[in-house]
Each structure stands twice: as structure tokens, then as C-alpha cells.
C-alpha positions as CSV (number, residue, x, y, z in Angstrom):
1,M,-17.2,21.6,-203.9
2,A,-15.2,24.7,-203.0
3,V,-17.7,25.5,-200.3
4,L,-16.9,22.1,-198.7
5,V,-13.2,22.9,-198.7
6,W,-13.9,26.3,-197.0
7,L,-16.0,24.5,-194.4
8,L,-13.3,21.9,-193.8
9,I,-10.7,24.5,-192.9
10,P,-12.4,25.6,-189.6
11,V,-13.4,22.0,-188.8
12,A,-9.8,20.9,-189.2
13,G,-8.7,23.8,-187.1
14,A,-11.1,22.9,-184.3
15,V,-9.9,19.3,-184.4
16,V,-6.3,20.4,-184.2
17,A,-7.1,22.8,-181.4
18,G,-8.9,20.1,-179.5
19,L,-5.9,17.7,-179.8
20,W,-3.5,20.4,-178.8
21,S,-5.5,21.3,-175.7
22,T,-5.7,17.7,-174.7
23,W,-1.9,17.4,-175.1
24,A,-1.2,20.7,-173.3
25,T,-3.3,19.9,-170.2
26,R,-2.1,16.4,-169.6
27,R,-0.6,15.4,-166.3
28,R,3.1,15.8,-166.3
29,S,3.9,14.6,-162.8
30,G,4.9,11.2,-164.0
31,A,5.2,9.0,-160.9
32,G,2.5,10.2,-158.6
33,G,3.6,13.8,-158.0
34,V,7.2,13.0,-157.2
35,K,8.4,16.2,-158.9
36,D,5.9,18.3,-156.9
37,A,7.2,16.8,-153.6
38,A,10.8,17.5,-154.6
39,G,9.9,21.0,-155.5
40,V,8.2,21.6,-152.1
41,R,11.2,20.2,-150.3
42,G,13.5,22.5,-152.3
43,Y,11.3,25.5,-151.5
44,E,11.3,24.7,-147.8
45,A,15.1,24.3,-147.8
46,F,15.4,27.7,-149.5
47,R,13.1,29.4,-146.9
48,A,15.0,27.8,-144.1
49,A,18.3,29.1,-145.5
50,M,16.8,32.6,-146.0
51,E,15.6,32.7,-142.4
52,R,19.1,31.7,-141.2
53,A,20.9,34.3,-143.4
54,P,22.1,37.4,-141.6
55,A,20.2,40.5,-142.4
56,D,22.2,43.3,-144.0
57,G,20.8,46.6,-143.2
């Protein structure tokens, strides 16, 4: 009986790891990548502002 308990520990760990990996790799964009599009627009605005900034040097 003790052997079964020791065998259940790694099996339970594998199940928990599988559930965690499924949870960790889920899509987080929500509504079709809206967050990604907003991030790209923000990055483009940042680049445009940096190109307009006077160069000190």
C-alpha cells in the first residue's frame, strides 16, 4: 500500500504540471487581439516621437 502512495505522488505532480501548463499557455488577448493592436499603435507612436525629438550631442 505504501508503494501505491509513493507512485501517486509523481502521478499527481504530472497532473498538476499538465493543468498548470494548460493554464499558463492559454490565449490572453481576449477580444481578438485588441491588446496587441493597441500595443503596436503605442509602439509606433513612441518611435515617431523619438524620431522627432532633437538629438543632443
